[in-house]
N, C-alpha and C positions, 0 to 999 in steps of 0.2 A: 448832569452827570450821574450815572448809575453807580452807587456805592454799595452794591450788594454782592453776595456770593451764595454757595449752597452746602447742605450736608446733614448727617446724623451720627449715632453711636450707641453701645451698652456692654454687658459682661459674660463670662463662661466657666466650666469645670474640666476633669482629666482622664478618666479610665478608658472610655470608648468614644472619642470625639467623632469618628465616622458615623456611628449610630445617631449621634445628636444632630449632626449636620443633615442626615437623611430625614430625621423627624422634623427638623425645622423646615426643610424644603417641602416636605409632605404637607405641613400645616399651611405654608404659603400658597401651595398649589390649590388647596381646598378653599381658600378665602375668596369670597365673592367680590370684594372691593379692596383696592389698595389706596392708602393715603399718601399723598405727595408730601415731600419734606419741604419745610419752610426755608426760605433763602436767608442765611445769616447776614447780619448787617456788618459791613466792613468799617463803618464809621459810627459806632454806637454812641448813645448819650450816656454820660457818666456823672456822678456827683462827688465821687471821691477826689479830694484835692481842691476842687473849686467850691464844694459844698452846695453848688447850685447846678441845675441841669445844663450841661454843655456837651457839644460834640467833642469826642476825644481827639479828633484831628486838629482842633483849634486850641489845644491847651499847651502851656510851655513846660510840660513834664511828661515822663513816661507813665502811661496808665493803660492797662489792658482789661478787657472784659471777657469773661468766660460765660457762654451761653449754656446754662445748666440743662436745658431740655436736650441738647445734643450730647452732653456728657452722660446724662442718665441713660441714654439709649444703649450705651456700650460698656457700662461699668457696674461694679457692685453696689455703689451708693454708700460706702462705709467710710472711706478715708478722703480727706480733701486732696490728697496727692493725685487722686484720679482726675481731678479737675485742673490742677495747677501745673502739671508737668511740662507743658509747652510754652510757658511764659518766660521770655528772656530775662536774665538777671536773677531769676529765682531758682533756688535748688531746694526741692522738696523730696525727702527721702523717707520711705516707709521702713521703719526699724524692724518690722515683723515682730513688734513687741508692744502689745496693746497696754502694757503697764506703764509705758514711758511716753506714749503719743508719738506724733511725727516729728521729724527733724526738718525745720524750715529755716532757710536763710535767704536774704535778699541783698545782693551786692556784698556778700560777706557778713552782713549783720545777722546775728543769731546762730552762726555755725557752732559756737562753743557750747551751746546748751546741751546738758547731758539728759534733760527730760523736759517735756513741754516745749513751749515756744518762748524765746526771749529775743529782744532786739527788733521784733516785728510786731506792730499793733494789729490786734484782731478785733473785728467789730461785726456784730450780727444784728440786722434791723435796727441800727443806731445804738445798740447796747453793747458796751465793751465786753469782749471775751478775753481780754487781758486785764490783770489786776493793776492797781495803781503803781505797783513796784515794777511792772513790765513783764511779769511772768504770765503766759497765756496758755490756753488749752484748745487746740484745734478740734479735738474730739467733740466739743459741744456744737460744732457746725452740723446742722441737719441738712444733708444733701437732697433728701427726698422732696423737701418743700422749697428748695432754693430756685429762684428765677435766674439769678446771675451772681457772679462773684467778680468784684473789681479789685485789681491789684495795682497799687500805686508804688512807684520806685523813685529814688532820687531825692533831690533837695526838698521838694514840697511835702515830702513825708513828714518832715519836722514840724509842720504846723499842727500835727496831731500830738505833739508833746513828747513825754518821756518814752524812750525805747522805740521811737518811730523811725527805725532804719528803713522801714517800708510799711505799707498798710495793706492788709487783706480784709475786704469788707464784703459780707454776704447779705444779699437781699432776698427774703422770701417772696414768693409770687402773691399777687393780690387775687383773691378768689373772685371769679366773675362767671356770669352765665347761670344757667339752670343747674340744680344740684346734681352731683355725680358721686359715685363710689368707685373704688378701685382696690385691687389686691394683687399681689405678686409673690413669687418665690424663686429662689435660685439655689444651686448647689454646685459643689466643685471640689477641687483638690484640697488635701490636708484637712478633710472633715468639715469643710466650709458649708454652712447653710445660712440662708437669710429669708425671712418672711416679713411682709409688710402690708398694712392696710391703710386706707385713708378715705377721706370724703371732703368735698369742698363745693361751694356754690354761693349764690347771692339771691336774696329775696327781700323786697321792701326796703332797699337801702342798706341791708346788713349782709355782709359777706363773712363766710366762715371757711377755715382750712384746718382739717384735722389729720394727724398722721401718727402712726405707731409702727415700730419695727423691732425685730429681734435678730441679732447676728451671733452665730456660734462658729467657732473654729477650734480645731485641735492644734493648729499652728504648724508651720513648716518645720520649726525646730522642736526638739524635745523640751518639755516643760514650758510651753508657750500657749496653752489653751486659754481661750477668752470667750466671754459672753458680753455682748453690748446690747442693752435695751434703750431705745430712744422714743420719746413722745413729744409732740408739738401741737399747739393750738394757736389759732390766730382769728381775731374778730375785727372786722372793719365796719365803722359806723360813719354816716354822713349826716350829722345833725342838721346841716343846712348847706346851701350852695357854695359857701365860702370856707367851710371847715371840715375837718376829717379827724377821727379818732381811731387809733389802732391799739388793740390789746394783744399781747403775745404771752405765752407760757411754754416752757420747755423743760424737759427732764432727761437725764442721762444716768444709767445704772450699769456698773461693771462689777459684779460680785466675784471676789477671789480671782482676779486676773493673774495668771502665772507670768512671772518674770524670768526669762531664760538668761538674763545678763549678757554681757559681751563675751567674746572669746579671745584667747591669746592667739598669736599667729600659728603656733605649733598645733593647737587644737583645731583651728580653722582648716589647716591643710590636711589634717588627719580625717576630720569628719565635720562638714559645715553645718550639719543638723544637730550636732552635739551641744551640750551645755557643760560648763565647768562644774565640778562636783559640788562646790559650795552652793550652787542654786538649789539642788535637791537636798542637801544637808540641812539648809535653813529654810527650805520650802519658800523661796522668795516669791512674793506675791503682793497684790494691791487690790483694795476695794475702793470704789468710787461711787459716791451718790451725789448727784448734782441737780439742783431745782432752782429755776429762776422765772421771774415774770417782769413784764414791762409795759409801759404805755407811752405812746407818742401822740402828740396833738399838733395839728397845723391849721392855722387860720390866715386867710388872705385878706389884705386890706388894699384893694386895688392892685397895683403892681408890687406891693410889699407883702411880706408874710412873716408870721411868728411861728417858730417851731419849738415845742417843749418835749422833753423825754424824762421819764422817771423809771427806775428799775430797782429790784431787790432780789436777793437769792441766798441760797445756802449750799455749801459744798463740804462733804465729809470724806476724808481719805484716811485709810489705815494701810500702811505699807510695812512689809517684813523685809528687811535687808540681810545681806550675807556677812555682817560684821562679826568676826570671831569674838569669843568671850574675853580673851586676853586684853585687847585694847579698851574694852568697856570697863576694865578695872580702874582706869584713870578717873579720878573724881569729877573731872570736867566733862567726861564723855556723856552724851545724851541718849545712849542706848542704840539698839538695832531695830527698834520699832517706831515708826513715825505715826502719830495719831493726832489728827486735827479736825476741828469743825470751824468752818469759815462762814461768817455772815458778811455779805457785801451789798452795797447799795450805792445809788448815785442819782444825780439830777443834771440836766442840761437845759439850756435856753439859748435860742439863737434868733436874731432879727436879720432878715434879708431884705434890702431895698434896691430899687432900680431907679436911676435918674438920667435925664439928659444932661450932659456937661460939656459946654462949648460945642465943638464939632463932633463929639463922640458920645458914647453911652457908658455910664458908670454903674457897676454893681458892687455893693458893699455889704459886708457881713460882720456882725458883732455878736459875740456869744461868750458863754462861760460853761465849763464842765467841772462838776464836783464829784469826786468818787472816793469811796472808803471801803476798806476791807478789815475785818477783825478776825484773827486766827486764835482760837482757844487751842493751844498746841501742847501736846504732851509727848514725851519720849519714854520708852520702856526698854529694858533688856529683852533680847530675843531668845532667851533660854530661861528654863527653871531647872536648876540642878544640872543634870546631864542631858536633859531633853531640850533639843534645839528647835528653833522655828516656832516658839510659842511666846506669848506676851508675858514678860516677867515683871521685875520690880520697876517702880517709877524712877526715872532718871532726869526728867525734864517736865516743867509745868509753867507755862507762861502765857501771856496774852500779847500778841503781836498785832499792832495796828499800823495801817498805812493810809494816809489821807492825801489826796491831791486836789488842788484848786487851781484851775487854768482858765483865765480870761484870754480872749483872742479877738483880733479883727483881721479882715481880709478885704481887699478891693481889687476890682478888675476894670480897666478902662480901655474900651475899644475905639480906635480912631482910624478909619480908613484901612490900610494894610497892616497897621500896628495894633497890637494888644498888649497892654502891661498888666501884670498881676503882682500883687504884693501881699504878704501876710506877717503878722506879728503875734506871738504867743508868750505869755509869761507863766511859767509853771512853778508851783510850790509844792514839793513832795516832802511829807513828814513821816518818819519812821518812829514808832514808840514801842518800847519793849517793857512790859511789866512782869518781872520775874517772881514767880511764887515758889520756886524750888530753891531754897536758900542753903541747903546742905553743902553746896560747892561754891557758895559766894552769891552775891547779888549782882546780876547782869542787867538790871533795869537801866534804862536810859532812853534818850531821844536824840534824833538826828534830823535836821531839816536841810533840804537842798532847794536852791532857787536859781532858775535859769530863764533868760529871755532868748527866744529863738526867732530871728527874722528870716523871711524868704522873699526872693525877688525873681520874677520871670518875665520874659518878653517873647512874643511871637511876630515874625514878619511874614506876611502872606504874599509870597512872590507871584503866585497865581492861585486860582481856585483849587488846583491839584497839587500845589507845592508849598509847604510851610517849613521855615526855619525857626528854631527856638533856642533859647538859652535860659538857665536858671542857676541860682546860687542861694545857699542857706547855711545857717548854723544849727546844729542839733546836739542833743545830749542823751546820755543813758545813765541813770542812777544804778547802783547795785541793787539786785533783788534781795528780798529778805533772806533767801537761802544763801546768797553770796556774803551777806553780813554775819552769818551765824557764827563763824569761828575766826580767831585771830591768834597770833603768837606762834611759837615753834610747835608744830604738830597740832595746832588748834587748841592749845591748852589755856588760852587766856580769855575765853568768852567772846562776846560780840565784837565785831570789828568795826567800831565806830570811826576808825581812822580812814576808811575808804572814801575816795572822791568820785564824782561822776566822770564818766568819759565824755569829752566834748568833741565835736567834729565840724569840719568845714566841708561843704559838699558843692561841687560844680558839675554842670551837665550842659552839653551842646548836642543838638539833634536835628534831624530832618524827618518830616512825614510827607509821604508822597502817594498819590494815586497814579498807577501806571496803566493807562487805558481805563476801561469801565470796570474791570473785575479783579484788579490787583491792588493791594496796599503794601507799601514798604515803610517800615519804621527803622531808623538807625540812630544810635546815640553813642556818644563817648562821655565818660565821667571820671571824676576823681573825688576821693574822700580821704581827707587827712584827719586823723583822730589823735587827740592828746589824752593821757591818762587811761589808755586802754586797760580794761579789766582782764587780768590773766590769772592762772593758777600759780600760787606761791608754793603750795605743797598739798599732797593728797595721800593720806595714809590712814588706816584704822577707821575708815568710813567717815572721815572728816576732811573736807576740802577748804583750804584757806586761800583767799584771793588777795591780790594786790594790784595797785596801779602801776602799769609799765610805762614806758616812754611813748614815742610816737609810732603810729602805724599808717601805712599808705595803701590805698586801694585804687587801682586804675583799671579801667576796662572799656570794652566795646560790646555793644549789644546790636543785634540785627534780627528783625522779624519780617517775614514775608507771608502774605496770605493771598492765595489766588484761586479763582475759579477758571480753569482752563476751558471748560465747556460745561453745558448743563449737567453732564454726568460725572465730571471729574473735578476734584478740588484738592489743592496741596497747601500745606503749612510748613514753614521752616523757621526755627529760631536758633540763634547761635550766640553764646556769651564767652568772651575771652576776658579773664579777670586775673590781674596780678595783685595779690594781697600779701604784703610783707611787713615785717617789723622794720621801721625806718630809724631805730635807735637801739643800741646795745643796752641790755639790762641783765640783772642777775635774779634768779629765783632760788628759793630754799636758803639754807644756811649750813655752815660747817661742811662736813663731808658730802652732804646732800646738795650743796650749792651748785647751780648750773648757770653757765653764761650763755644768753641768747643773743647771738650776734646780729647786727643789722643786716638786712637782706634775707633773713630766714623767712620761710613762708608761714603765713597764719594757718594753723591746722584747721581741718574740716571744710576747706574750701577748694573745690576743683579749679584748676587754671583754665580748663575748657569744658563747656557743656553745650550739648546740642540736641535738638529735637526735630524730627521730621515726620510728616504724616501725609499719606496719599489716600484719598477716599474716592470710591467709585459707587455711584448710584444708578445702576443700569435700568431699573424700572421703578415706578412709584412705589414707595414703601420698603424697598429693599436697599441695603447699603453694606458695603464691605470696606474695610480700612486696614492699612498696614502702618504701624507706628514703629519708629526707630529712635533710640535714646543712646546718647553717648556721654560718659563722664570720664575725664582724665583722672590720674592718680590723685589721691588725697592724703596729705600728711596727718599724722594722728596726735602729734605733740609738738611743743615749741622748738625743740632743738633740731627737728627734722631728721633725727638719727635712727628712730625706730622704724620698722618696716611700714612703708606707706601702703594704704589700701590700693590695689592695682586698678588701673583704667579698665573700663569694661564698656561693651556695646551690647544692647538688647534690642530685640524685635518682638513686637506683639501684633496679634491679628484679632480683629473683631468683625462679627457678622451680625446684622440686625434686620428685622423685618417688622412691618406694621400693616395690619388689615383693619378695615372698618366695615361694619355691617349693621345698618340701622343705628340704634343707640349704643352699640357695642364697639369698642376698640381693643384690638389684641396686639400685643408686642412680644416678640421672641428675640433672644440674643445668645450668641455663643462667643466666648473669648478665650484666646490662648495667649498666655503671657510667657515671656522668655522662650519664644518660639524655637530657638536653636539650642536650648538647654545649656546656657552658659553659666558656669560657676562664677559668682561675683560677691563682692562686699557691698551690701546695699547702703550701709551708713556706718559711721564710726563714732565712738564715744571719746571725745577729745580729752587727752590728759589723764586717762584713767589710771589711778595709782597702782592697780594691780596688773597693768599691762593687758587688760581685757578690752582692747580698743575696737574689735571687729564684730560687726553684726551682719551675718550672711543674708543674702537674698535667696528666694526660692528657686528651685529648678523649674523645668517646664510645668506650667499649671493651667488647668482648664476650669472654666466656670460657665454655666448655662442657666438661663432663666426665662420665665414667662410672666406676662403681666396682662391683666384685663381690667377694663373700666366700662362702666355703664352710666350713661347720662339720661336722666329722667325727662 
């Protein structure tokens, strides 16, 4: 059976798109040779979830693979949202705010995060991009070097431990072949530019991959300019026929990234490109410096193998917030400037064995992950006298440490038409606070959470083209260090050591089918019931206090269809219907600020319906055009569902790409038009914002265009 299909993609800018199209066509017409596009695989091999190579069609859970070669062809290569938009069950929204990173949720997990990524585990080349407390940074993903991104949803995400409502794992490509060099540039709307250079190759058993890029933008909104510099290096060694060593190093630098904050509904309706006055008054901004390195080693012993990983890194962040001077008069307040230096490191070991067992085959995995982060965290007033937006007096000084130790086992037994998979992980997550700022009391203390999360799945292969599966698991989410920061009325009582982890029971049933030779269909229904859901108790004066609510319920249906209609036409469709509600009444706040959240209220930040469709045309070798369509239903912005919900919106994007080869040279061009019909829309929301600044507008019609060239020696 043929399990393949076809295509390509890349990015574009805005003032004179007609001229850019003509220039692209002229370049294509002058090219002596066109390169044919590779056919994408409809049944890719994945490792996420099973931890060993397996065809995604035969696994008892939802897992998708994004071919990054196709994504790179038609996008900017800046944000993971470019690659993940079409994955069912996943909502990834570009805030248009590089100070706060993307907003990513999987089946509703992570939708509440006001910055960064929580509730979803991020991994790059086997190294966590999420801290042990569950807070992650998608900005550290380097899309230039990525070969593929795997997205795991549903019950088996829990075998990755704390905050694994889903798993997004990036794999950089392995350098092969003779050495090559490349360079590229793009420009576009809102003062956007990006340049990048790189080199890769292999010689005498040593492979190398080097990449560096710089991205600049003035931003769609006022006060949203950003610069992002990234670098990546990878070395592969093969000491002998049975072993392999890989070294990686990466860096991310964002100096003085402007933060436009969210908008109130009135401001959004008046001018979506505006900012609230406090953003400029306090010059809200963030600086990020991130550096990490890691090593992975694998050795085979016949059918068995040993895998080892070790990593270490450092992250420094300085952030200026818009907290007025008045609230900072409270002795317990930590100020309006966040300043921390984080050291993080970890190790992992895994043994994978394969055996014949009775009439079937058994694969078993046993391993352990140990991760640790140490934040030397300080807080300062964001004013000196009447001057605002500057670092003032010290108001916080502490060492925050989070350590996780997670042993786990997994087995998969295949017997005829049946395949059984089971996993068990025990997580121990310890939070330790050493307070050195004692003028407002000693908030030192420690808190340890322990949880065992089992998972079980089964696949029944009705035919080579039709699989039914089911899976179930228990999962948990600890509070992040940020969510533990405050307690008491208005956050006046220091660290909230009374918070409990949220625990969930997840169920999934699905079908995977090949329809003919060139179409694949995936469909799944799921339910997640969560106890002790973490919600906002109060938010004012720059301090957000969290509490454990009652039960929540998420039920949904996912559908994905990928088809090659002919050698020149390909289509993709994904649809997610998700009901996410509070299943038990609870009260937040106190006194006159108390609010009753009735059962049946929608969880904020989660669209009930999201859909993505793409139609791609490859008329001749090396040329491709694609139309993308995206729909999001309305999104509630806070727990009572009484504030104005962000309206539903539908967007269309167009991308054009071309590739030519001439001897050792390869040339690529791209043009991209986003929001083709110039629709006004809210791109994302800040859930529960205490100032009512819930809304983060998306850009108007935008264009981006770029060229890339590579030379192979």
